[in-house]
N, C-alpha and C positions, 0 to 999 in steps of 0.2 A: 029535426033540432036532434043531434045526437045526444047520447046518455051522459051525462056528467060523471067526470072521472074518479074510480074509485077513491074513498079516503084510506089515507095511511092509517094504519093499524099504527096506535101508540105504543111508547115502548110500556112495559110491566117491568115493577118493582116487587121484589120479594125481603119479605122483612124477617128478622130472626125474632131472638126471644123478648127483645125491645130495641125498637127504632126511636135515637134521638129525637127530639122534633126538628132541631136546624136540619137535619137530615132529610125527614120527611117532605117539609115546609119546600126544601129545593129540589127535591123531585117534583111537587103537585105544582109549582112553577113551571118546569120546565114542559106540564101536560104530559106527565107521564100516571099510570095508574097503578095500583094496589093488584097482584098475581093473588088470586081468589082459589083455594085449592078447589072448591065446588063448579067455580063457573070457567076454569080454565085447564087446560091440558098439561101435563107432568114438566114439559121441558118450556114451557112458553116463557118465560119470565127472560127477561135480559141481563139483569146484576140482581144481587142477594146482597144485603148487608146487616152482620151482626156482630154485635158486640164481644161475642166470647165465640171459640172455635169451632170450627165445620170439621164434620162427620170426616172420616178418611172416603168413604164411600161418595159423599158430596164431592169431593174433588177427583174424583175417577170420571164418575158419571155426568162433570159437566159437560155441557157441546163448547166448539168453537166460539160461540157468537156470545157466549155466557160469560159474566164477570162476578168474581167475588173478593170480597175485601180482604181476605186474609190467605197470607202461603202459607202453605204445611208446611209444621218444624219449623215456622221464625222462632220457634222460642231459644232457640241458639244464644240471640242478644233480648230477647225481651223477659227472660228468668232472670233473675240477679247472680244466682249460682252457676248454671252456666255462660252468661256473661264476663264472670269471672274468670272461669277454665279457659274459654276462648282468648282473652286479652292477655292472659296469665300466660297462654302457649306463643301467640305472637309477640310478645315481647321477649322471651326465652330464645325464640328465632332470630327476631330482628331488630333488638337492642332496642335502647330508650325512648326512641319514637313512640312507642307505644304504654308510655308510663303517665295515660292521664286520667286513668284510673285510681283512686287511693287505695293504699294499702288494704286488702281485704282477706278473710280465710270465711270458709266453707263450715258450721256446723253441722252436727256432732264432730264429722270426716275426720276434719282439722283442727280439733281441738287441745292436739298435743302441741301443735305448731303455734298454735297463738298462744300458750299457754307459755311456749318458749321465749316469744318477742315480747309479751308482756312481762316477762320477771328482766329482761336484757334494758329497760329504758330506766333513766335514773329520778327522773319525774315521770309520775302517773298523767299518760295522758290519755281525753276522751276518747272514748269509742263508741261508735253506735251500732243498731242491731237492727236487721231488717229480717221480716219473713220473706224466701227464697220466691215466693210466689205468691205475692197479695198485691194490694194498691192500697191507695188513699189513705197512704199515713198509718194502715192499721196496725198496731200490735210494736210500731216502734218504739225504742226509747233510747236512751243516753246513759254512759254507766263511766266511773272513773276505777272501782273497786272490782278485783275477778269474784267476790261472791255476789257482788248485785247479779251477774250473769244466770237469767235463766231464761230459756226456751222450751215450747214443747213441739217444736215441727222443724223441718231443714231451714236452717236462720246463715245470715250472712253478717257478718261482724266486722267494720269496716273502721280506718282509723278517720276519725271526724276531724272536718276541716275547719280549725280554730280559728283562721284567721283571712274569714270572707271581707271580701268589697262592702262596704255598708254604705247605703244610703241614707244621712238623718238618723242614724246610729239601728235602722232597721235591715235586716239581713232579708236577702232574694236572691233568686235562683230565673233563668230560662228556662221556656218552656219551648221547644224549635219544634214544628211542625216539617215531615220530610215523608216524604212521598215516593214508596219505590214501586216502579208501573211493571217493571222485570228483573228477575234474578238469572237471567239464561239470554243473551247479556245483560250483565248489572246496569241499571239504567235508574237514575235517582235525581229527583227534584228537592229542594230548598223551598220554603215561603219566606217571603222577606218580611210578614210579619205575625208575629208571637204573641205571648203570654210574660207578663211580667210577673212573678209571684210572690208576694213579699207576707213574711210576719207580720202578727196586730198589734205584739211588743216587743222591746228594745231586745237587742243583742245581751243576754248576760250571761259567762261561764258561770258564774256563781250560781244559777239556778236552772240543773241539768234536768229535773224533773218536769220547767215549762215546756209545755208541746208550743205553747202560742209563741213561746221565741227564736225556737229553733228550728222547727220546722214550716215551711212555707206550701204544705198543700192546702187548697182554699177548701177541701172538704174538712177542714181542723181547724183553720181560720175564721171562718164565718160563723161559727159557735163562739169566739170569744170575746169577751166584753166591749176591747175598743176595735170591735171590726167596722162599724157605724162611725166612731168618730170620727173625725178631721186631724189626719196625725200630719207631722212635720213634713212637707214638701210631697207626700204620697197623696193625704187625701183621705176621705172616705172609704172605704173598702179594702180589699188586699191585692189589687191587681191594675196592671198597665198595660201599654201596648209598647211593641217595638219604638214607634214614633214618638211617642213620652219620655224612654229612655235616652234616645237620641237627643231629645229636647236638653235634657237633662245635661247630656255630658256636653254637650256645645254650652250652656251656661256655669256650667264648674270648668269648661278650660279642656276638657280633654280631649288628645286626638286620638282615639284605637281603634284604628280602621280595622287591625292588627288582629282585633278579637275577633271579628268575623270570619277573619279568613282560616284565624286558628279553629275557631269555630265547625267550619266547613272540613277543615283538616280533618280533626278528630271524627266527625259524622263517615267520612270516607275508607276512614282505616277502620271503622266500627263495621262498617256494612260487606269488609272483603271478607266477613265469616259465612254471610249468606248463601254464597255460590256453591259453597262445599256441603252445607249441611241441608238447603231447600231442595228438595226435586225440580226437574224441570215443568213448568205446568205454565202455558200461556193464558191461562185463565186468570189469571190472580193478580191483586196489586194489595199493594199494603200501606197505610197510614199511618208513623211511627210517631212519639212523644218524646222528644230526647231533652233530658234534664240536664242542664248545665249549668253548674255553679262554678263565679267566677271570685279567685280569691284577692288579697290587695295588693298584689303585681298583676295585675292583669293579666293572669292567665288561667283560661277556661278547665275546668276538671268534669268529667262527667260520670254523672250520679247513676243514673238509669236507663231504660228502653222501654216507654211503655206501649204495648202492643195494640192497644184500644186509647186513646188519648179519651179524657174526659171531652165529650162535646155540648154537654148540658147548659144552657144559657140561662145565668143568675145576673147578672148584672148588666150593665152599656156598652164593658170591654168586652164581655164575651159574643154578643150580638154584632159587634162591630168588627170583629177578627173569624170569628167561626165561620160564620155566614159567608161571606167571601172565601171564606178555605174550602168549602166544602164544594160552593161553586164553580171553583177552580181545578178542583180535585176532580169531580165529575166529564170539568169538558176536557183534561188532559186523556182519563180514564175512555172515553168514549170516543175519542176520537180517532178517523182510520187512520192514519197516519200516526200511530201511537208508537209502532214499531221501528220505524226506519231508522236508519240510521243519522249520526247527528253530523257524521263528517262524511257521505257516500262517495265511494270513489271515484278520481276524474275519467274522463270517460276519453280513451287513447283514441288519437286520426287512425282513421282506414290506411292499410297495407297498399303503396302500388308498386306497380311493376316500374321499371327503368324504361325511361323515356314516357312514360304516361305523366300527362297532366296531374295537375293536384284537380281535385275538384271541390268546391268551394262549397259546404254544406250549411246548413241554417244553423245559426246558434240556439239551443234550446233556454229558452226561458227559465231561471232559475225559479222552484215552485215558492211561496207565499211557505213562509215559515207558518208553524203549528202555534195556535193560538196555547199560551202560559198561563195567561193572567197574572199575577204574582209569583210566579214560581218561579225557579232559576235554574237551571239543569248544574247538576256537580258534579255527575259522575254519568258519562268519563266526561273528565276535564279537559279533553286534550285528543288530538287527531292518534299518536300514539297509544293512550290512553287505550280508547276507542279500539284502535287493533289487537290490543295485547286481552281485552274482556272477548271479542271475540273468538281469540284462540282458547281462551279459557274455555267458552261457550264447547267447542268443536270437539275438544279435546277430554279423554276421562279426566275427572279428579285427581288422579294418581299418575298420569301419562307425566313424561318430562318436557312436552310442550306446555300440559297447564301448569308444571310446577315453575317452570320460568317465566310464563307469562302472569302468575301471580305476583315473582319476585320483583318482576321488573314495573309493576304497577305500585308495591312497598315502597320501590328504590325511589318511583315520582312523590309518592308522598315523603319521604324523607326527603328528598331535595327541596319541596316545596317547607318544608319545617325549619331545613337549614336556612334557607333564603329568609324567612322571618328572622328566627335571631338574629341574620348579619344585618337585615334591615335595621333592626331594634338598636343596632349598636353603632347603626351610622349618628356621625356628630349634626350633619344640617337635618334631622331628622326631628320636628317639632314636639318639645317637651307636652307632657300631659299636664301636667298645670299651669296654671298662665299663658298660655299661648291661643291663639285663636284657631276654633275648628274650624276645616276647609269645608267647601262646600259641596264634595260627596258626601253623598248619604253612606252611615256607617255601617246599615245593615246592605248592602250593594253588594252585586257578584264583579262589578266592575275590578275591584282592587281583586279578588284572587284571580281573575282571567290575566289579570297584567302580570301576577308572577307566575302563573300557568303556563304564559306563554314566554318568556324570558328564563327557561330551565334549559334552556342548551344552552346558553350564555354565563350559567352559572359556572363557575372554574371547581372540578370535580379532586379531592384530597383523597388519596387510595383510598381503601375500601374496595369491593368487589366494581368493575366497570358496569357501565347502565347501559340498558338498551341491548342485552347480548342474550336476544332471544334464539332458541333453538335453530333457528334460519338467519338468523342474522351472523351467526361465527362462519368465518370464510371458509371456504370446502377445503382449501389447504391446508388449515388449523387442525379442521377436522381430521382429515386425512393422517396427520403428524400425531395426533394424540389416542388415534384408533392405532397405530403402528407400535408405539412408547406403550399402549394397553397389552397387545399381545405381546410383544418381546417381553413384557414384564413379566406377563403370563408362564411363558414358556423358560424363564430364568428360574421362575420359583418352582417348579414344577421338576426342571431338569436337575435344582441342587436338592432336593429330594429324592430323587432318582438315583443322584447318583455318592449319596451318603455326606456322613460329613466327618471332621477331623477329629480322633481323639486325643487326651492329652498323650498317651503316649506315641504319636506319629503317627500310628495306624488306621486306616479308613473303615469306619464302620459302615455298612452295607445297610442297605432298607430291609423289613421285611418281605417277604413274599405278596403278604396283604396288601403292604402300605403302597407298594412299585403298583398292587393291582386297583387301588383304587386311584390313584391320579388319572390316569386315562379316564375312565368313567365321568369324570369330573370334568375334563374338558367338550367330552361326549355331552355332558349335560349341558354344557355351557352354549354348544353348538344347537343343541335341540331348542335351548333359551332363544337363540338369536332366531331361530327358522319362525319361531311363536313369533316373534317382535314383526318377524318382515308380513307374517301373514297378514298382522293387527295393521302394518303399516298400508296393505293395500289396502284395507277394508279405511283408511283414512285418519286411523287414530296415530299415527307417527310418520315419520320421515320416510320412505322408504329404501333411500340411500344412506340412511346411517344404521338402518338393521338388517343392511343387506351387507355393507361392510364389515359388521361387528361379526354377519357369520360367515365371511369369508375368512377374517383375519381368526376366528375360531378354528373355523377346520384344518387350516393350516399349520396353526398352534400343535392341534393334536398329530394331523400326519407328523412332525418333525420329532414329537415326542416318542411318535411310535417308531421312526426310524432311528431316533437314538436308542432306545431301550430293547432295539431287536441287535441292534450292534453290539452294545454291553450283554445284552444275553449269550450270545456265542462265545463272545470274549472269555466268559465266565466259564461254559461249558470246555471249552478248551481248555481251561485251565486245569479244573477239576479233572481230567480226561489225563491232563500232564503227570499231575499228582498221584493219583489212585489208577493201579493198570489194568481194575477189573471192571473198568465201565467198557462195555459194548463200541461199536462204532456207530452202532444206530442209536445208540442214547446219546453220544457224543454230541451229532450234529439235532440233536432235538433242543429245544430252549425248557432251559429248566423251570420255565413258569408254567409249562402247560400248552397247552394249543389253540390258548384264545390270541395269538397273535400269528398266527398260520393263514394262509389260503386254505380254501376247501379241498382245492386237489391236494395238496399236503398232508391234510388231515385224515384226510380216507387211504393217504399207504402205512398211517399206524395202526401197531396193536389197539382193538379197543380199548383196550386197561391199561394202555401203557403211562397213561398219563392222568395223574388223580390230583386234585386238591395242591395244586402247584409246584409237586414236588415230582422226582423220577422214579417211575416203578416200573423196574423191570420185568422182562416177562416171565408169567413161572415156567420152570423146568418141567 
């Protein structure tokens, strides 16, 4: 009898300061074991789960087979102050499509800007103040009067949404779970189920100090007096699932499948800040919690992004949502095909010579799709978007190719937002009130995929052309742009060298120093193009573009040198004609020194004949 096969070693998980019970239960249900420092090797664990941040050394020491549940420097979107800066920067560059965050100011650095905005309002609006790096509703307060503003740390003051969509008079928001498996290239999934969080007292702007009326944090509302009391439509407690919200929309006759499409677009545009800030690391993933508020016009607003959304189980709704959420998250992260492309390139048929018969190759069976549970892929949302994310990954963040790729992805999101607005204005679209809700699920990715698949058929109106990356511009147009750039640079330097006309009609010639500065600028440009060519050969930029820039810069430098030599000879002959005491050896010598002479001509000159750009006669 042969020996029994060896048993497979179980996967070891490493927990941090506090591991939520739902996460530990899912690990144990999968047959995993906890890593122990005294009985296991230091790098024997496979996945580490921590509510707080990891140390920089933990990121650098992680092996290729290990997983960490946080990205380094993802605070660019999880901190409230850095999120405000990131969205504000993108809005300044790309326009109103990034106006999904309420007007915000960072205190104390932007206190004067806030006071100026506060003084401009005719009617005193309500403002909400939040600590920049805090959670669970701590130190949050509302104010109307400026004298009520007090803070002892970095704060974000935000214009309060006074017209939220209410359900039976209660304020609510959505906790949307988003899983980012990689940032280079960016890949994100959205969970079909989530939490609808309610306030436990009815919404009333007359009582700003009542947190149970204005805040939806469950960590606050579970201490309210009406927490266990059954409320109209909502029932006891303060949480719903997405399925319960959809049932309420069906009963109310509201057809708003665009609400989920707009939410996905907001999440995608927010996540675009990650590749620029997060260093490349294939061992990390992160589960974000996006807080989305819906106003009475069915427009979603981003409130904040949580890096460690609460995973504690306090009620039946938490257990129904969070247990499957963690199970599906682990299933995606630990899958061996997690890093595969969603739209792999099609295999081209092999080339055959003339007269050679075509060889029939067996058709390759398409691989089975990776199981994602209730997660839906939202980024990349198309083949073109995935191509641009790959360009964003292959190039440096400051390269031209990366900027073009980032711009193209943003333009795709702009097109989606425009298509949403266009569809809302259609006459044949069913209304929100009094119409029967369609059978399609509200929190389904199908409607969003339908819009993204029709992007190429949407008419373009002005603005920048779409899908114009560095590689998509025709070669003839690139050559024409390069020639125009070289000619424009040559004209500028020629104008500076020739001088300008004065009001009395004479020509004001440039000084020696100004003319000597023109050629070094061209030489510097040629050196820069040469360095770009070296980087292009390394793969950071297209080599052809760098070579064209280098040749154009060298040609412009040669033309400028030839024009300068001709002008200097004419200038010397004029001086010889006016003054008769200049010797012949000096007349054939350019007044700007031996800078533009060949080495053979320099050796024929006296050692101190030319100094500081002026003609110096030999001493007698």
